[in-house]
N, C-alpha and C positions, 0 to 999 in steps of 0.2 A: 220627594225632594224637589227643590227648584235649583236648576243649574244653568250656567251659561254655556253655549255651544258654538264653537268657531269652526267653520268649514263645512259647506253644504254641497259637496260633490256627491257622487253616486252613493258612496258608503255613508257619508255624514247625513244626508237627507233621509236615508233609510233608517239610520239609528235614531234620529230625532222622532220619526214616526213611531218607532218601537218604544221609545221612552214615553211618548204621549199616551200610547195605549196602555202602558203600565202605570198610569196616573201620576207620572212626574210632570212638573212644569219646566218648560225649556225656553230660555231667551236666546234666540239664534242670531248669529252675525255671519255674514259672508261678504267678501270684498266687493263682488257684484251684488246689487240689491235684489235682483229678481228672485233667486231661490228662497231668500228669507220671507219675502212677501207672499210667495206661493205657498209656503208651509204654514204661515201664520193662520191660526184658526180663531183667535180671540178668546179661547178657553184655557188652553194650557201650552200653546206654542205662540210666542210673541216675537215679532221681528224687532230688530234694533238697527240703527243707522251707523253705529260706530262701536268700537270696543268700550269707549267711555259710556255710551248709552246702554250697552248691554250690561255692564257692571252696575250701573245705577238702578237698573230694574231688578236686581237681585236683592234678597232680604238684607237689610242693614244690621239686623240684630242676630244674624246667624253666620256661620262659617260659609264663605262663598266658594263654590266649586265651579271651575272652568274646564271644559273638555275641549281639547284641540284635535281636530280631525283634518289635518292639512298635509301637504306634500312634505316628506322628510327632508331635512337639510336646513338651509338658511331661513326658510319661511318660519319654521318653528321658533328659531331664536328671535327673529324679528317680532313675532307676536308676543313671545314670552317677555321680552324686554319692554314692549309697549304696555303689557299688563301689570308689570311690577309696581309702578307708582299708583296704580288704581286699586291695588289689593292691600289687605291688612295682614298682620301676623296671624298665623293659624289658618289662613285661606289655602285653597288647594288648586293646583293645576294638574290636569291629567293629559298626557300625550298618548292618544290612541292610534297614531299612525305607525309607519314602518321605519321609525328612527333607528339609527345604529346605536347599539347599547352603550358604547363609550360616550357618545353624545348625551345620552340620558344620564349617565353618571355625572358628567360635567354640569349639565343643567341642574341636577339635584343639588350639587355643591353651591352653585350660584344662588339658587332660591333659598337654600337653607340659611345662608348668611342674612337673608331678608326676613327669615321667620316664616317663609311660605313653604308648604309641603308640595312635593312633586311625586307623581306616580307615572311610571311608564307602563303602558298597557298594550301588549301585542294583541291585535284583533284578527280573528280568523273566521271563515265561514262565508266570505263573499257577500255580495249584495243581498242575496236571499237570507243569509244568516243575520246580517245587520238588521234586516227588516223584521224577521220572525224569530230570531234566537241565535245569537252568535256564540263564539268561543273566545274567552279572554284570559290572558296571562299577565298578571299584574305584579310589578315590583315597586317597593317603596317602604316607608315607615310602617311597621306591622301594627302598632297600636292604633294609628290613625286609619289604616286600611280597614280594621274591623268596624270602624264607625261608618264607613261608606261602602262596605261590602254588599249591603242590600241593593245598591245602585247597579253594581255589576251583575249580581244574580238575576235581577229583574230583566236584564237585557240579553241574558244567555239561556241556552238550553240547560236542562237539568244536568248538574255536575260539569257544566261547560266553562266555569270560571274558577280561578284559583290564585292563591298568593304564591309568588315565585321568588320570595326573598328580598334581599336588599335592592336598592336602586340599581337599575340596569338589568335586573334579573328577568323582568317581564319581556323586555325587548330582546334579550339574549335567547330566551326560550323560544320566542317567536321566530328569531333568525334561524335557529336550528330547524324549527317546524318548516320554514320556507325551503330550507335545504332538502328536507325529506320530500316535500311537495315537488320540487324540481325533479328529484330522482323518480318519483312515482309517475309523473306525467311523461318523463322521458322514456320510461319502461313501457308505458301504455302505447305511446307513439311508435316505439321500436317494434313492439309486438304486432301492431296493426300493419306496419310496413311489411312484416313477414307474412301476415295473412293475405295482404293485398297481392303479394308476389305469387301466391299459390291459389288465388281466388278462382281463376279459370280452370285450373287443374282439377279442383274438387267441386266446382260449381256451387260454392256457398255464397251467402249474402252477408256482407259485413254488418249491415244493420241488424240482421238476425243474430250474428255473433255478439254484437255489442249488447243486445237485449239479454241474451243468456248470461254473459259475463256480469251484467249489472244486477242480476236477480238470483241470489243464492250461491254464487260461486265464491271461492276464497278471495278473489280479487274484486268482489263487488265493493261499492263505496260511492261516495258523492262524486268523485271524479269520473268513475265509470258511468254513473247515472247521467252526468252532464254530457258525456260522450254519446251515450245512447240517444239523448235528446237531440244532439247535433245531427245524428244520422236520420232522425225522424223529421227534422225540419226540411221541407222541400227546397232544394237548390242551395241550401245553406253552405254545406261543405264544398260544393262545387264552385262557390263564389270566392272562397278563401285561398290565398296563395300559399305556397310552401313556407314562406318566410315568417319566422316568429319575431315580431317587433321587439326592440330592446325594452326591457322592463326596469322598473324603479329599483328592484332589489338585486340586480346582477352584480353591481360593485360590491354590495354587502356579501354576496355569495363567495366572491373571490377572497374576501377577508376571512370568511368562515373556513375556507379551504386551508388557509394558513394557520388557523387556530387549532385544527384537528384534522386527522387523516380522514378525508371524505372523498374517496375516489369515485364513487357513484355520482355524487353531486358534481364533481369536476367534469365527468363525462357528460352528464345531463346539461350542464351549462355550455360546454363546448358543442354539444349537439345543436343547441339553439343558435350558437354563433355560426356554425357551418351552414345553417339554412339561409344565411344572409350573403354568403360568398361562394360556397362550394356546391350548392344545389341539393343538399340533404333536405328532405321534406319534413317540415314540422307542422303541417297543416292541423293535425289533431291537437297538438299542444296549443296552437293559436286559438283553436275552437274552444277548448276547455277553459283557457284563460278568459276568453270573451264571455263564455257562459256564466262563470262564477263571479267574475269581477268587472265585467263590462269593458275589459281591456281592448284596445284597438286591434283590428286585424287589417292586413293588407289584402286587397282584392286581386283576383287573377286578371291578368291582361288578356 
């Protein structure tokens, strides 16, 4: 397939390289031109100077597919409304960012009036997943989804993509995924604070603990693997402050707490908040977020 791709941040750039390796052609656009020029290879990744230029470089005799990988919120709306006059009935816009599911439902209604299909795609797996095989949860028109399903499958690990029902379903499922992720990272951080408290009493090494937890235990997984990697990187954890910087999804998590009883999520979110005011240490949460998503950390003073 040949698609247009808007947004070349950490995740977007990795996804474009993934698409390229799976023999898709990608016309890329970014507000600042540097990332597009850097990715362009003259074979199947082509830079564009504007949204108009990007759309013009897509096949005129086929359904156009535009993938948005930009910050959730007003930016998505701004780009979407700029694209509408450039597209035809039957064309497709995919929002692969962390948009709130109600915004996705609204956007679908707007585009449906124009005859343009909209898909909300929750994307998980961090930068590593975006580059080598992600996990995607997609909502939208089922009949049309089947025609573009190979695009999602090629970008994901085996069984890592799936249809999540009507418009908004993809981002709703991803929102709940984010809530689970908050709880898991909070639990890991809490557990290691307990270990740290008794580290001298038993004379164990937290790096060794993280290694064992990350290999064969019930709690092994990608988060624990990233934590083990954090312990192995010389001076890495010592350079990170206890504060967990405010993330893009925190407002969304508060909304999720009102939609369903999620007390573990609430406590995990408040744990992050306490690191900013009350001295609760969230260093390991900050490290894991930095490892999988490249999220900023605050350095120790």
